N, C-alpha and C positions, 0 to 999 in steps of 0.2 A: 476160928472157923475159916477166915480168909486164908490163913496159912495152910490149912488142909486143902482148900481148893487150889491154891497155887502149887503145892507139892503134887497134887493129882494131875494138874496140867503139865508140869514138868515130866512126870512119869510117862504120860501119853506121848509127849513130844519126843522123848528118848526112844520110846518103842516105835513110833513112826519113822524116826531117823534110821533105826537099825533095819527096818523093813525096806527102806528106799534102796539101799545098796550104794555102790560108788557112783554110778551114773546119776541116780536120783539126788544124791547129796551134791554133786557138782551142779546139777540143774538148780537145786534150791539155793545153792550159794551164788550162782549166776543171777537168779531172780532177785536175791537180796542186794547184790552189787548194783543191778540195774535200778532198783528202787533208791538206793543211796545216791547214785549218779543223777537220777532224775531230780531228786530233792535238792542236791547240791549244785548242779549245773544248769539244768533246763529251767526250773522254776524261777530263779533270780533273773534269767535272760528275758523272760516274757515281759517284764516291766520295761526293760531297756528297749525291746522290740516295739512296744506300744508307744514309747516316747519318740523313737525314730520315725514310726509311721505318721505320728502327728506332726513332726517336724517336716517330713516330706510333703504332707498335705498343705501346710501353711506356705512352704516355698513354692509349690505348684500354683497355689491361688495368687501369690505375689507375682509370679511369672506370666500369668495370663494377661493379654492385652485388655484394655478397657472395654473394647467392643465385645469381647467374650464374657467379661465379668457382669456386664449390664444384663440383668435378667429381663425377660419378656420383650425381646425385640420383635417387632412385627415383621411380616414376610418382606415388605418393601425395605425396611431398615436392614434386615439381614442381607438382602440382595445388594443393597448399596454398600454394605461392608465388604461383600465379595468383590464387587466391581472396583472398589477403592484399593483392594489388595493387588489387583492386576496392574502391570505397568502400562503407561499411556502408549498409544499407537505411534506417537512421534518419536518414541525411544527405540523403534526397531532397528535403525542403523547400529546402535550401540550393541543390541543383543546379537546381531549378526557378526559384528567385529569380535564380540566376546566368544562366539563359536570358533572363529578363526584362531583366536588367541589360545583357547583350550586345545585345539588341534595341534598347534605348534608345541605347546607345553607337553602334550602327550606323545610327541614324535610320530604322529600319524600324518600321512600325506593326503591332503584334501584337494580334490580335483573338481572343477566346474560344478559347483553346487547350484541347485535350482530352487528358486523361491517363488511362491505363488500366493497372492493375497486372496482370502475368501472372507466375504462379509455375509453374515446371516441377516435375514429380514427381521425387523422388529427386535433386534438384539444390539447390545452395546459391545459385543465381542467382535474382535477381528481375529481371524485364524491365518497365521502364515504356515503354509505347507511347505516344509523344507525337505529336499532330497539331497543327501550328502553321500557321494561316492568316496569311500575311504580306502587307503592301503596302509598296512602295518601288520604287526604281529597281533595275535589274538589278545594277549594281555594289554597291549597298547590301546586297542580299540575298546576293550572293557574299561580301561582307565579313563579314556575320553568320554565314554558314555557316562560313567559314574560322576566325573567332574562336571560335565555339562548339565546333567539333571540336578546336581547339587547346587551349582552356581545359578541356574535359571529355574526357579520354582514353578514357572508357568509353561515350561517345556514338557511335552509329552512325547514319548517314543510310540509311534504307531506301528512300525514294521521294520524288520531287520533281515537282510539276506546276506549270508556269508558264503564266500566261494574261495576255494583253494585250488590252484592249478594242479599240483602234485603233492603227495604225502611228504616228500623231502623238503619242500619249501616251507620256510617258517612264516613267510608273509602271506597274508590273506587279503582278499578284496571283500569289502562290505558295502552294502548300500542301506543307508538308514533313511527311513521316512519319519519325520518328526513334525509335531505341531507346536507352534509358539502362539499362545493366547495372549492378546493384548486388549486393553480397554479403549474403546473409541468414544470419546466424549462428544 
């Protein structure tokens, strides 16, 4: 009985295969090839992907600072963690000299920078408003900006104005307005 049913199925498959034609047979072959590839290549990699995701998650949890790992920080504790992240106000000469060093390393010309101290009422923040007139090529100025923002995490770019005298000149003049945020204990 089972043999008759199997032979009947084989006859039907042959009949459908002859009705498909060349394009249909090619499509059916590609479908079978796709299923074999999925079973042989994709399914085994899903377990590897799960293991890698778990490993990434454990490494990220280990990399987090203790202040982030502690669950349930109150608002005042979270604010204190924020203030502790900021450099102290007495370190401002270091940060200004760091800007000068980055300008020299980036080969930009820094002229007569202007610094203005702003203190907010009822806040522990001090904001240095820094105006930097720079001269150099556009890539040099971009490199200066990238390195300064990378080296000084509490530095923020507020405004930038770039001017070039003529199209032929490679050097541009830029005026940067930046804010350096410091902690005032």
